[in-house]
Every structure is written in C-alpha cells, then in structure tokens.
N, C-alpha and C positions, 0 to 999 in steps of 0.2 A: 068318159069325160066327167070331171068334177064340177060341182055347182057353185063353188065359193066365189063370191064377188068381193074384191078387196074393199075394206071400209071398216068402220067401228063395229065391234061386236056388241050384241045386246047386253047391256049391263045388268039386266034383271033376270037373265037366263041362268039356270043352275050350272055352276062351274065347279069341277072337282080338281083339286090340286093334290096329286099323290106325292107324299113326302113333304107335307107342308110344315113340318117341324124341323126339317134339316136346313142347312145354310141356304141352299138354292131355293127350296120350296118356300121357306119363310119369307125370303126376299120377293119371290113372285107373288105370294099372298099379299104382302104389304103394297106392292105395286098395283095389283088389281084393286085392292081396297081404295087406294088413293085415286084410282081412275074411275071409281064409282060403281064397281061391281057389288051387288047387294045380296047375291045368293051363292056365296062361296061355301064349299064343303071340303072338309079334310078330316082325316083320322090319324091319330098318333099310332106308332108301332105297337104301343100297349093296348090300344083299342082294336086294332085290326092288323093281323099279320098278312101282308100282301102275298106271301108265299102260299097261302091257303086259298086254293081256287074257289071253292064254294063260298067262302066268306066274301071274296072280292065280287063275285056275281050277285050275292045278296045285297051288298052295298049299292051296286049300280041299279038293282031293282028298286031300292029305297029312294035314291036321290035322282035317278034318271037324268044324268047331266047332258047338257047340250054341248058343253066345251070341257075338255080334259087337258091338263098339263101333267105329264108323267115325269116327275122330278125325283121319284123314289129310287133307292138303290143302296147297295152295300158299297161304300167307298173307303179309301185309305191311301196311305203313302206307299213308297217303294217297299219298305220293310213288310208292311201288312200284306201287300199284293204278292210279294215274292214268297212269303211264308205260308199263305193260305189260299193258293189259287183255286182249289176246289170250292171253297166258300164263295169267292168272288164270282166264279162262273155259275155255280148252281143257284145261288140266291138271286142274282140279277136276272138270269134267264127265267126263273119262275115268276119273279115280280113282273117283269115285262110281259111275258106271255099271258099271265092272268089279266093284267089291266088292259092290254090290247084286245084280247079276246072278249072281255066283258064290254069294252067300248064298242067293238064291232057288233056284238049281239044287240046293242042298243042303238046302233047306227049313229054314234056320236058324230056331230057335224064337223067339229074342228078338234083335232088332237095335236098337241105338240110333244114330241119325244125328245128328251134331253140326254145327250150322250157325253162324250169327252174327246178331247183332241188326241188322246192316246190310241184312238182307232186307226191312226195313220201309221204308215211304215216308219220304222226307227230312223232310216236314212232317207226319208222322202226329201225331194228338192225343196229348198226354203225360199220364200215362205210357202207353206203347205197349201196347195189348192184342194178344193173339194174332190176333184177327179183323181187325186192321189190314193183314194180309198182302194184297198185290195191290190195295190200295185207293188207290194214288197213285204219283207219280213217285219213283224212287229217287235217292239221292245220286249225282250224276254221277261223282264221283271214284272210286267203287268199285262202279259198277253192274254191271260184268262179273262180279266176284266174287259179288255179291249174286244175280245171275241163276243162277249155278251152284248156289248154296246153295238157292235156291228150287226148282230142278229136283230137288235131293236130297229135299226135303220132299215134293214131289209124287210122287217115286219111291216113297217109303215109303208114302204114302197109296194109291197105285195097287196096290202089293203087298197091302196090307190088303184093298182092295176085291176084287181079282181072285182072290187066293189065301188070304185069311183068316189070314195070319200076323200075330203080335202084335208088329209093329215100331213103333217110336216115334221121335220127333225132339225134340231139345232145342236151344233157341236161347240161348246165353250172351250176356251183356252183355260189355263190354270186360274182358279178363282180364289178370292180371299175376301174377308169382311166379317161382319157380325154373324155369330152363330157357327163359326168354323170349329173343326175338331182340333183340340190342343193336346190330345193324348201324346205322351212321349213316344209311344210305339206305333200309333195308328195315324198320326197326322201327316199332312202334306208339308212341303218344304217351308212355305212362308209362315204358317202358324207355329211350326216347330222352331223356327228361328226366333219368332217373337217370344215364345215361352222361354227358350234357352237364354236369350240375351237379357230378358227381364229378370229371370231368376239369378243370373250372374251379377247383374247390377245390385239386386237386393242383398246378395250374399257377399258382395265385394270380391268376387272371384277375379284373379289376375288374368285369366284367359278363358276363352270360349273355344271349344273344338267342334267343327262342323264336318259333316260327311263329304268325302270326295275331294276334288281338286279346286272346286269353285269356278271352274272354267265353263261348264255347260251354260247355255243361254236359255232363259225362260221368259215367256210373256205372261203377264198377270193382269186380270180383269177384276175390278171390284164387283161383287155380287149384285149390288144394286143396279149397276150398269147392265149386267146380264139380264136382270128382271125386266128392265125397261126395253131391252132388245127383244125379249120374248114376246111382250105385248105388241111391239111393233111388227114382228113377224106374223103373229096371229092375225093381225089386221091388214097386212100388206103382201104376204107371200103365199104362193100356192104351187108347189112343185115337189117332186119326189126327191130331188137332190138335197142332201143335208146342207145346212148353211153354217159356215164357220162364224163364231162370235168371239171377237177379241179386240185388241187395241191396234194391232198391226205394228207394235213396237216391242222389243225385248231388251233384256239386260243379263249380264252374267250373274250367277248365283253369288259370286264374290261381291258384286256391286249391290245386289239386293240385300245381302247381309250387312253391308255398310249402311244402307238406308235404315234397316231395322235397328242397328246399334245407335245410330243418330237419333232415331225416334224415341228409344227407351232411355237414352242418355248414358249408354255404357261406354266407358273410357279404356277398358282393358284391351288385351291382345286377342286376335282371332287366329286360331290354328286350324289347318286343313288336314284331315285324316285321309290320305290318298289310298289307304287299304280298303276303304269303303267304296261302294259303286257310285258312279256319277249318274247312271241312267242315260236317257237319250241325250246326245250331244247338243242338239238344238231343237226347239219346237216352237216355231213362229208360224202363226196362221195367216194365210192370205185372206183378207176380209173385204176384198173387192166386191163380191156379190152383195154383202151386207151394206156396204157403203152405197152401192148403186140403188139399193132399196130405200136410201135416205136416212140411214142411222149410223152414228159414230159414237164411240165411248167418250165420256166426259170427265172421268176422275183420274187426275195425274197420279202415277204410282207413289211418289214420295208423300203426297198429301193423303192418299188412301191408306198407306201403311201407318202414318201418324194417327189417323182417325181409328184404325183398327187396334193399335196399341192402347189407345184410350178405352176402347170397348173391352179389350181383354182385361185391363186393370179394373174395370168396373165389375167384371164377372169372374175374376181369377179365383176367388174363394170357392165358388161352386164348381168351376171347371177343374180345380185341383182335387176336389173331393171325389169327382167322378172319373178321375184319371188324367 
C-alpha cells in the first residue's frame, strides 16, 4: 500500500526536476516556482550527463530530494526518430533507469515520470484510452522512443508494487510553446511549421512545402498547461496507471499549418509533398481520467500558436545559430 495522501506538497522540500532546461522541464520549473517551491534543483546536460549512472547517484546523495519530476530525455520529430532509433532507445533507457534507481535508493516520496502519447498503438481506437497501452503495434517511425517510454511506465509500476512508493506517470499529447526545438532536422511538426512559414515570410517565398498529405489529425497542448497538469497530478493522483494529458480536441495538420501561416502573416501558397511519411493517422487522447481529477487545459490552440510565434521571433537569432 502506498502512503500518499492527496493534498498540497511541501513547498520547502527538496525537489529535483530532471531535464529542467528542456521545453517541458523548464515549464515545470516555472510552474513550481510560481506555486512557491523554494528548494528546486536541476542540472543542465553540460553539468550532468544523466546517462552516467554514478554521477546520477552522486547528485541524489547531494540533494536528497523528497520529490522528483523526470522530464529528461532524448526527443525529436519523425525524421530524427526514424533515422536514429538506437540513440533514442539507448539514451532514454539509460536516463530513465539511472534516475528511477537513484530515486528508489533514496526512497523518494513522490516521483512523476513523463512519457509521450506515442506509447500507444498506431491504430488504437480514438480517442486513445490509457488501457490501450500494449494492445497493438506501434508507429514504426518512433517505435524505439516509444519502447523506452513504455519501459519507464513499467518501471514506475514496478516500484509501486515492490516498494509501495507513490510514484506516478503522465503521458502528454503533442506539446508546443516556449523552449521548443526548432532545428530543421530534429523538430516536431508544430515548431517545424513555425520556422518554415516565418522564414518563407521573411524571404518572400511564393510557396511553402510541408511533409505528407496534411490529413493526419493531431492534438496539441501548450507546455505551460502541461506543467500545471503535472503539479495537479502530483497533488491529487496516486495510481500506477499512466494519466493522459491533453486537450481532448484535435485538428488536421493542414488546419494547423493554416493557423501557423495566419499567425506569422504568410500569404503564399502551401504545397504538400505526399512522397514524405504522414506518421500516425490520428492521435487524440482520451482525457476523461484527468478531467475527473478536476483539471482541464486552458490555452486555445490558435492563441497558443500566436504566442509561440512571438516567442520564436524573440529568440530566432539564437535558435538559428544552434541549428
């Protein structure tokens, strides 16, 4: 039996956010700061390689966290996942195993593991319920990453069973917002669209070419909404079943591209390259469990995209320097 009693976490207790410089981790860090957490800990990848087991255990010996959010990992879009499956499998398995094992050694009271909606079967019934996990074949373009994240979920469930610790997992839908990856070869679809349309506007290009047919449907959640949901789960949820985190609404890639073009002010033509892969036809999460816990997303997609375009414009110089 776990000992967690739902309610506010102790804002003065040591809290470690693994991956606090990434889009998700930095949003969670901001949310915890705004909620009054005063003993937050994080290490950049330059300061600590989470793939190095001894270094991870040394960190936990130093900070002795009571709470942990595991938001670190190697992430990327279709091209990156499809081209480097070994990296996505190996790096994520090592990061997760090291952090989970160190947290277990210190009997961390509350741990939240963050995965991805790509853990679900490619053709899972829509919207996707939590019990669809392991019920069918994965999307082949990111199956290595998905398997690593599934291993993380099972790791959390195993700790609950064997040691009775109140650890939980959350599976976000597609995310966007401040701090995203805008690399031409490593980004997800929404930041890739923002960069593509903004550069086309700047250059006066007559057309923008996007991958695929534009027909797949995707659900997008602003990363600040995810961060708020994570704190809500840490304070209100205690079960081994992973919780879907999303909006419960989706749109076609073609519609989303239209929102981006509108936000950046691009007036040219959009062309769809159907020789490139579409990926999963649809990926909409069933968020009933999260709604029943008293949380719903607040940021409308069109408004969130417009705000993200402004963030990109404010950081575009640096982002283009790093790829």
